[in-house]
C-alpha positions as CSV (number, residue, x, y, z in Angstrom):
1,M,185.0,14.8,96.4
2,I,184.4,12.6,99.2
3,L,186.2,13.7,102.4
4,N,189.0,11.4,103.3
5,R,190.2,9.6,106.5
6,E,193.0,12.8,106.8
7,F,190.3,15.4,107.0
8,Y,188.8,13.8,110.0
9,T,191.8,12.8,112.0
10,R,192.7,16.4,113.4
11,D,191.2,18.1,116.3
12,A,187.1,18.8,116.7
13,V,187.9,22.4,116.1
14,T,189.6,22.5,113.1
15,V,187.6,19.8,111.6
16,A,184.4,22.0,112.8
17,K,185.3,24.7,111.1
18,E,186.2,23.2,107.9
19,L,183.2,21.3,107.7
20,L,181.1,24.5,107.2
21,G,180.4,24.5,103.6
22,K,180.5,20.9,102.8
23,V,178.1,18.6,101.4
24,L,176.3,15.9,103.8
25,V,174.9,13.2,101.8
26,K,172.4,10.6,102.9
27,K,171.3,7.9,100.3
28,R,167.8,6.8,100.7
29,G,167.2,3.9,98.1
30,R,168.0,5.2,94.6
31,K,167.7,8.7,96.0
32,L,170.6,11.2,97.4
33,F,169.9,13.7,99.7
34,K,171.9,16.4,100.1
35,G,172.6,19.3,102.3
36,R,175.2,22.0,102.8
37,I,176.4,21.8,106.5
38,T,175.8,25.3,107.8
39,E,176.5,25.1,111.7
40,V,178.5,23.1,113.8
41,E,179.7,22.2,117.4
42,A,183.0,21.0,118.6
43,Y,183.7,18.7,121.5
44,L,186.9,17.8,122.3
45,G,186.8,14.5,124.4
46,A,188.1,13.7,127.7
47,E,188.9,17.1,128.6
48,D,185.7,19.0,127.7
49,K,183.2,18.8,130.4
50,A,180.3,19.0,127.6
51,S,181.6,15.8,125.8
52,H,179.9,12.4,126.3
53,S,183.1,11.2,126.6
54,Y,184.5,13.4,129.1
55,N,186.9,12.2,131.7
56,N,187.6,9.3,129.3
57,R,184.0,8.1,129.8
58,R,183.4,4.9,127.8
59,T,180.1,3.1,127.5
60,A,178.0,1.3,124.6
61,R,176.6,4.9,123.1
62,T,180.4,6.4,123.1
63,E,182.3,3.5,122.3
64,V,182.4,4.8,118.4
65,M,183.8,8.3,119.4
66,Y,187.0,6.2,120.3
67,K,187.6,5.1,116.6
68,E,189.6,7.4,114.5
69,G,188.1,10.5,112.9
70,G,185.9,9.8,110.1
71,Y,182.7,7.9,111.5
72,S,179.2,8.6,112.2
73,Y,178.3,9.2,116.1
74,V,174.6,9.0,116.1
75,F,172.7,9.2,119.5
76,L,169.1,9.8,120.6
77,I,167.8,13.0,122.5
78,Y,164.6,13.4,124.6
79,G,163.6,10.2,123.8
80,M,162.8,11.5,120.3
81,Y,165.2,13.3,118.2
82,D,168.5,11.7,116.4
83,C,171.6,13.8,116.6
84,F,174.4,13.3,113.9
85,N,178.2,13.8,114.6
86,V,181.1,12.8,113.1
87,T,184.3,11.5,114.8
88,A,187.5,13.6,114.9
89,S,191.1,13.3,115.7
90,V,193.1,10.0,116.4
91,K,192.1,6.4,117.6
92,D,191.2,6.5,121.6
93,N,191.3,10.5,121.4
94,P,187.4,10.6,121.7
95,Q,186.5,13.9,119.8
96,A,183.9,14.5,117.5
97,V,181.7,17.5,115.9
98,L,177.9,17.6,116.0
99,I,176.2,18.7,112.7
100,R,173.7,21.5,113.8
101,G,172.3,22.6,110.7
102,V,172.3,22.2,106.9
103,E,171.0,23.8,103.8
104,P,168.9,21.4,101.8
105,L,170.2,20.9,98.3
106,D,169.2,17.8,96.4
107,N,165.7,16.5,97.2
108,R,164.7,19.9,98.8
109,E,161.0,19.2,98.2
110,L,160.7,15.8,99.8
111,M,162.7,17.0,102.7
112,M,160.0,19.8,103.4
113,A,157.2,17.2,103.1
114,E,159.1,15.0,105.5
115,R,159.4,17.7,108.2
116,K,155.9,19.1,107.4
117,V,156.7,22.6,107.7
118,K,156.1,25.7,105.7
119,K,158.9,27.7,106.0
120,E,162.2,26.7,104.3
121,K,164.4,27.5,107.0
122,D,162.5,25.2,109.2
123,I,163.5,22.4,107.4
124,S,166.8,21.7,108.8
125,N,168.1,24.7,111.1
126,G,168.6,22.2,114.1
127,P,170.2,18.8,114.9
128,G,167.1,16.9,115.5
129,K,165.7,18.6,112.1
130,L,168.4,17.9,109.8
131,T,168.4,14.2,110.5
132,K,164.6,13.9,109.9
133,A,164.8,16.0,106.8
134,L,167.6,13.6,105.4
135,G,166.4,10.6,106.8
136,I,169.5,9.9,109.1
137,T,168.5,7.6,111.9
138,K,170.2,5.4,115.0
139,E,170.6,2.8,112.5
140,D,173.6,5.2,110.9
141,N,175.5,4.9,114.2
142,G,178.9,3.7,113.4
143,I,179.2,4.3,109.6
144,D,182.7,4.8,108.1
145,L,182.0,8.3,106.5
146,T,185.3,7.7,103.9
147,D,183.4,4.5,102.3
148,K,180.7,6.4,100.1
149,K,178.1,3.5,101.0
150,S,174.8,5.0,102.4
151,L,176.4,8.6,104.3
152,W,179.4,10.4,103.5
153,I,180.4,14.1,103.3
154,E,181.7,15.8,100.1
155,D,183.5,18.8,99.3
156,D,181.9,20.7,96.2
157,G,184.5,23.3,96.4
158,Y,182.0,25.8,98.0
159,I,183.7,28.4,100.6
160,P,181.9,30.4,102.9
161,E,182.2,34.2,102.9
162,K,182.3,35.0,106.5
163,I,182.1,32.5,109.7
164,T,180.7,33.3,113.4
165,E,182.2,31.8,116.1
166,T,180.3,31.6,119.4
167,T,179.7,29.3,122.6
168,R,177.6,26.1,122.2
169,I,174.1,25.4,123.0
170,G,172.5,23.6,126.0
171,I,175.6,22.8,128.0
172,D,175.1,24.9,131.0
173,Y,176.3,22.0,133.0
174,A,180.1,22.0,131.2
175,G,181.0,25.0,133.7
176,E,183.8,26.9,132.2
177,D,183.5,24.7,129.4
178,A,180.2,26.0,128.5
179,L,182.1,29.5,127.6
180,K,184.5,28.0,124.9
181,P,183.8,29.4,121.7
182,W,183.4,25.9,119.8
183,R,180.2,26.5,117.9
184,F,180.7,28.0,114.2
185,Y,178.0,28.9,111.8
186,I,178.0,30.2,108.0
187,T,177.0,34.0,109.1
188,D,174.4,34.8,106.5
189,S,172.7,31.5,106.4
190,I,169.1,31.2,107.4
191,Y,169.7,27.6,108.2
192,V,171.2,28.0,111.7
193,S,169.3,27.1,114.9
194,K,170.4,30.1,117.1
195,K,172.0,33.4,115.9
196,V,174.5,35.8,118.0
197,E,172.3,38.9,118.2
198,V,174.2,41.6,117.3
199,N,174.2,45.5,118.8
200,K,172.5,47.7,116.5
201,K,174.9,50.5,117.7
202,E,177.8,48.2,117.3
203,A,176.4,47.4,114.0
204,Q,176.1,50.6,112.6
205,K,179.8,52.0,113.8
């Protein structure tokens, strides 16, 4: 079942948590490339110093964030990696969720060939990796994810057994907001960019 508008028009933290386990689908020609979402980060808009829309910054790049929840926001980092986000909340409240990892499902072999990697976990355990594997590009920016045309997210009933909540990655510039526990991932998944290190003594208790 494709996720509807109501799913996305909630705060980014709620949407982020509930996106874990859902299936991201990219249509390429007659093929559907699918990946189960394993890692996400929430960005809470105008009040979040880590967000592109902090302090209501509004540019050609961030304009899509001001739409209501349920649109794709794709941007380029380091001049070479596309990152895929979904907008959240209501119109003019520019929140978003960054998809940081997926577990390859349909057309896994083609994804592996596309990524040119030897280890399965390296296919899509990072935001730039998963877009390359699925074929998501800047051309997919601004797509209505509720239309089920070329890019959408489905619920197939899967529920993660355990979720880890921790800080977001690469946002040291965000001051105290860098400490917000707004990154979430499926604890046992190998398709995660960076896991929290567990103290062995603590783990044995």
